[in-house]
GUZA-944959 format. One record per atom (N, C-alpha, C): x, y, z. Coordinates in steps of 0.1 Angstrom, whole numbers, plus 5000, padded with zeros to 4 digits. Layout:
// residues N
XYZ/...
***
This chain:
// residues 305
530252065419/531252015413/530851945396/532151955393/532251945373/531351795371/530751795357/530851695356/531751565353/532851625354/533851525351/534551475364/533951545373/534651465388/533251375393/532451445389/530951345393/531351185387/531851195368/532151055365/533051015372/534151065377/535251025384/534950915394/534150985401/533650985416/532850845414/531850845405/530750705402/531950585392/532550645387/533550555382/534250475391/534850505404/535550465415/534650385422/533450445425/532550375435/532150235427/531950245415/531550125405/532450015404/533850095403/534749975398/534649845402/534649775397/534949615404/536749545402/536649505392/538249445386/538449485374/539849505368/540349495356/541149385351/540749375339/541549265332/541849285322/543649275318/544349315306/543949465304/543749525317/543549695313/542549745308/541249635308/539649675304/538949645318/538549775321/538049815334/536149715332/535549635340/534349625342/533449665351/533849805347/532649895353/530749885352/530149875362/529149835359/528249955352/528450085353/527850185348/528550145333/529250105326/529950115314/529149975308/529049855313/528549775311/526949795307/526349885315/524849885311/524749975299/525950095298/525550175286/526250135273/527150045272/527949965259/527749855258/527249755268/527349585266/525749535260/524849625270/523249615265/523149645251/523449775245/523049795229/523749705223/525149635224/525749545217/524449415216/524049395231/523449245226/521849285222/521749395221/520349415211/520449425200/521749475195/521949475181/522249305176/522549235184/523249125185/522049065183/520649075189/519649025189/519049045176/518949165173/518049215163/518749145147/520149115149/520749035136/519548895135/519048855145/518248755140/516748775142/516248895141/515148925139/514949005126/514248925116/514149025102/512849105107/512949155097/511249315095/510049235094/509949115090/508549035090/508048985104/509348985114/508848895128/508049055137/508449155129/507849235135/506449325130/505849245117/504749285115/503849225121/502449265122/501449255129/500749105121/500549045127/499848875121/498848915111/498148825101/497548805094/496148835102/495948785117/494448775119/494548975124/495548995130/495649145133/495149225122/496249205111/495649265101/494049255093/493449155096/492249165092/491249265097/491649255116/490949335125/491049455123/492449475121/492549655118/492149715107/491849655094/491149675087/489649665085/489149585090/487749575091/487649705100/488049715112/487949825120/487449985112/489049965107/489250095099/488350125083/487750045081/486650025068/485450085077/485149995089/483850035094/483550205097/485050255099/484850415101/484750505092/485750425078/485550475070/484250525063/483150385063/482050405056/481150465065/481350495080/480650605084/481150775082/482350775082/482750905076/482650935061/482750855052/482650875038/481450855032/481150925022/479950875014/480150795003/479950635013/480150515005/478950504999/479050454982/478150424972/477350314977/475850294975/474950164979/475750034972/475049944974/474949834968/474549824955/473249884952/472849904938/473449994927/474450044929/475050114923/476050054911/475950094900/476749994887/477949954890/478550104895/480050124900/480549994912/479449954925/479749884934/479649764928/478349734919/478149604918/479449554907/480149634899/481149604891/482449574899/482649654910/483849614918/483849494925/482449484930/482449334936/482049244928/482149234914/482149124906/483449084902/484349204898/485749164895/486649154906/486549194917/487249174928/487549064930/486548984934/486648834937/487048744926/486848784912/487348724900/489048704906/489648834906/491348844905/491648754919/490948784927/491248704945/491348554941/490348474933/490048354931/491448364921/492448424916/493548374908/494648344915/494548394932/495848374943/495848224942/496948194941/497048054943/496347984958/495747854956/495047824967/495847804978/497047784978/497847734991/498047904996/498248014992/498348124996/497448155002/495948134993/494648215002/494648125019/494647995016/494547905025/495747955039/496647995034/498048055045/497648155052/496548285045/497148435048/495348425039/493948415052/493148405044/492448585044/493248645040/492448775041/490748775036/490348865043/489148895039/488449025034/488549005018/488449125011/487049165008/486949285006/485749345002/485949464997/484849504989/485149614975/484149724979/484549834976/483649974981/483750084973/483050204968/483250304961/483150404970/483550494969/483550634977/483150744968/482150824970/481450904961/482751044967/483351094957/484451194959/485251224950/485451354944/486351374932/487651354935/488051304945/489351234948/490051114936/491251174929/491551114923/492650964929/492250874933/492650774939/492150614943/492750554948/492150414952/493050384964/492550304972/493450254985/493050104992/494150034994/493549905004/493949925016/493349875023/493149885040/493749725043/494549735056/495349595058/494249505059/494549365056/493449255060/492549255049/492349345041/491449315028/490349425025/490049525028/489049625025/489649745014/488949715001/489349804991/488449914989/488950024985/488250134983/488350214971/487550224962/488150324951/487150454950/487850574948/486850684949/486550684933/485250754931/484450794921/485350874910/486250974916/487051034908/487950954900/488750834907/489450784900/488550724884/487450654890/486650574885/486250694871/485950784868/485650874862/486650904852/488250864857/489050884844/489050774834/488550654840/488650524831/487550514824/487950424808/486750414800/486950254796/487850174800/487550054798/487649944809/487249844808/487349754819/488549694823/489449724816/490849664817/491949794825/491149884827/491650044831/491650014845/489949974846/489449904862/490249834868/490349674861/491149564865/492349614870/492849674861/494449674865/494849754877/493949864880/493649934895/493749824906/492549744900/492149644915/492949584914/493749484905/494749394907/495849494913/496349594913/497449664915/496849674934/495649704937/495749704950/495249554961/494749494951/494849334957/495949284965/496949324953/498449274962/498949364970/498749484974/498749534988/498649474997/497249414995/496649335008/497349185009/497749114995/497949004996/499548985002/500549124997/502149085003/502449165011/501149185019/501149235033/501749375036/501949475024/502949595025/502549685033/501049695040/500949765049/501549735065/501349535065/502149525078/504049585078/504249575068/505749585066/505749745066/505349845061/505249985069/505050035081/504249935091/503349965100/505049915108/505449795103/506549755114/508249865112/508349905100/509350005098/509050135102/507650155105/507350305113/507550265127/506950155132/507350125148/509050115150/509550075141/510850065146/511850225142/511450305136/511450415133/511450545148/510050505151/509150565162/509650525177/509950425176/510550365195/511750335192/512550285183/513850205187/513350065184/514450025180/514749865180/514349815194/515549865201/515349815217/513849835224/513549915224/512249935226/510949825226/510849785211/510449715200/510349575211/512049545211/511849405213/511749405229/511749465238/511149455251/509749455254/509149525246/507349515244/507349375237/508149345226/507549195222/507949065233/508849105240/509249015252/508248995261/507549145263/506549145275/505149075271/504649135257/503449115253/503049015240/504348985233/504248935222/503948985211/503649125212/502949185198/503349335200/503449385190/503649575188/502449635185/501349555180/499949585177/499049595184/498649725185/497349795191/496149835184/495249785179/494349795167/493549935173/493349955186/492650085190/493650215185/494750175190/495450275189/496050325173/495950185166/496250225150/495450295141/494150285146/492850315141/492650485148/493150515159/492850645163/493950725158/495450665152/496350755150/496250765131/495450675128/495350675115/496550615104/497150535113/498250445109/497750335101/496450315098/495850225089/496450255074/496750385073/496650445060/498250475057/499050395065/500650445062/500950425045/501750535040/502250495026/503150405025/503050335012/503950215007/504950294999/506050215003/507550214996/507250214979/508350274973/508350254960/508650114955/509250044964/509449914961/507649804959/507149844970/505749804974/505149824962/505249974956/504550024945/504449924935/506049924932/506449844920/506049684920/506049654931/505649534933/504349494928/503349604933/502249594932/501749614918/502349674908/502049684896/502749574888/503649484894/504149364887/503349244891/502749244905/501849104906/500249154899/499949284900/498749324895/498649294878/499749334873/499749284861/499849144857/499949054863/499848924861/498448874867/497948904874/496648884878/495648894866/495949004862/495249074851/495248994837/496648974831/496948844826/496048704824/496648664835/495648564841/494148524837/493548684841/491948694839/491648704824/492648704818/492548714802/492148864798/492948974804/492849104798/493949164796/493849324794/495049334792/495249444801/496949464802/497149524812/497449674808/497449694796/497849824786/496649904798/495549874799/494649954807/495450014819/496449934826/497050014838/497850084834/498350084820/499250174820/498950274817/497850304806/496750394807/496250484817/496050424827/495550494840/496950574844/498150514845/498950614848/499450694840/499150694826/499750814816/498350914820/497050874823/495950934827/496251034839/497050974850/497551024864/498651154860/499451084850/500451194847/499951314840/499151294832/498451414827/497951514833/497451484847/496551564856/497351654869/498651654862/499851674869/499051854875/499151874886/498352034885/497052054888/496251954885/494951994885/494151934894/493151984897/492751914911/492351824910/492551744924/492051614927/493251514925/493951574915/495651464915/496451484927/496451574935/497851594943/498451524952/497151424960/497751334969/498451234960/497651174950/498251044946/499451054940/499951174931/500951214925/502151224933/501751304944/502851314955/503351184968/502451084970/502650994974/502850864966/502950844954/503550754944/504450764938/505250674930/506150694921/505550744908/506650804900/506650854889/505350774878/504450804875/503250734870/504050704854/504750814848/504750724836/506550664834/506850644843/507950554845/507150434849/505950414853/505250274858/504750264844/504050374837/503350294825/504250254817/505750314814/506550284805/507150124808/507150094823/507849924827/506649844825/505349874821/504249784822/503949784804/504649884798/504349834783/505449794780/506749784786/507849704784/507549544785/507249534796/506749414799/505549344785/505149414781/503749394770/504549344758/505549414755/506049384743/506849264743/507249244755/508149114755/506748984757/505949024758/504548904758/505048804743/504848674743/504748604733/503148604725/502248634736/500848634730/500348794735/499748854723/499448984727/497848944737/497649034746/496449054754/495349084743/494149044746/493049074738/492849274740/492149294731/491849434732/491149474742/491149604746/490549644758/488949664754/487949654767/486549674764/486049754772/485149844767/484449944774/483949914790/483749984800/483249954810/481449914808/481349884818/479549864816/478649954820/479350084824/478650174828/479450344825/478450414822/479450534817/479750614828/481150644825/481950734832/481850874825/482550974830/483151114825/483951104812/484951004813/486250954801/485450914789/483750864791/483550794781/482450924775/481850994781/481051074772/481651184762/480751174752/481251304742/481851424745/482951464739/483351564742/482451684736/482351804743/481551904737/482451964725/481552024713/482352034707/483352174702/483052254716/483952404719/485152314721/485552184733/486452174738/487152084728/486752074715/487451954709/488552034701/489651974696/490552024690/490352014677/491152094665/491152114649/490951974643/491751874647/491951744639/490551664646/490251694659/488851584661/488051644654/487751804652/486451844647/486751794630/487651764626/487751714612/487651594608/487651524621/487451354618/485951314622/485251424625/483851424627/483251464614/483851534605/482951584593/482751454583/481751464577/481151364569/481351394558/482151374551/483351314538/481951264529/
***
């Protein structure tokens, strides 16, 4: 029997009544009415309703951080870089309005991973990690704090939760998600998220730009210079094609454009921020260059006239 005949047979057996020439076929209702109902329901369900809760984000982030601390070479508490990130991190967090901190009581923690990778990342709910490869590019506290403010904003503005909700919608389909939510009240399974590595979902360009903007604001409130953040972006742009730079450049917006956007805001400030200050510990960027690697003009500048 041809597919056409099969359809005609089912249509006849399932036919109930017709009104104004429109069939009220059972199968047709299932195939077309249900999706329409789902679409109508989704119009009243915003993306924020599909995001894991603050408590779930904290749980996922803490579990992922434990795993990272086991698998990566995390520097000890006594390391000056760890001491510094744990000094400056809470200062920035304290600048977030108190009402917001009470509403979303994320549990921030700050660690440094010993690796040549040029990157930093924030986990859902609060844990933040810097790589020593990134720190070694920096020479000022303002550069360090600029990146830190950026990562804190990813947590504060729940960027991972939004990325997770978008990811689930693409993978499962909205109709399936609604069924899960109606049955369980949640689309979040912490164990699955950790197992599948979904705690490190890439952020959108919108989220990265938002983190630059809010990070800038935190740096200004702290009385430091956002030019440091722009300087880091320029260093990242200069590292294109070099070892360790691949991941951060492939997963983030153009660093030069980000630097230019920050510098544009700085020019519009009525009061110029203070000059940048050196980091309280030594990095590769702060070490004197060997004479063999200096340019001709740099060598001339060293001459004693």
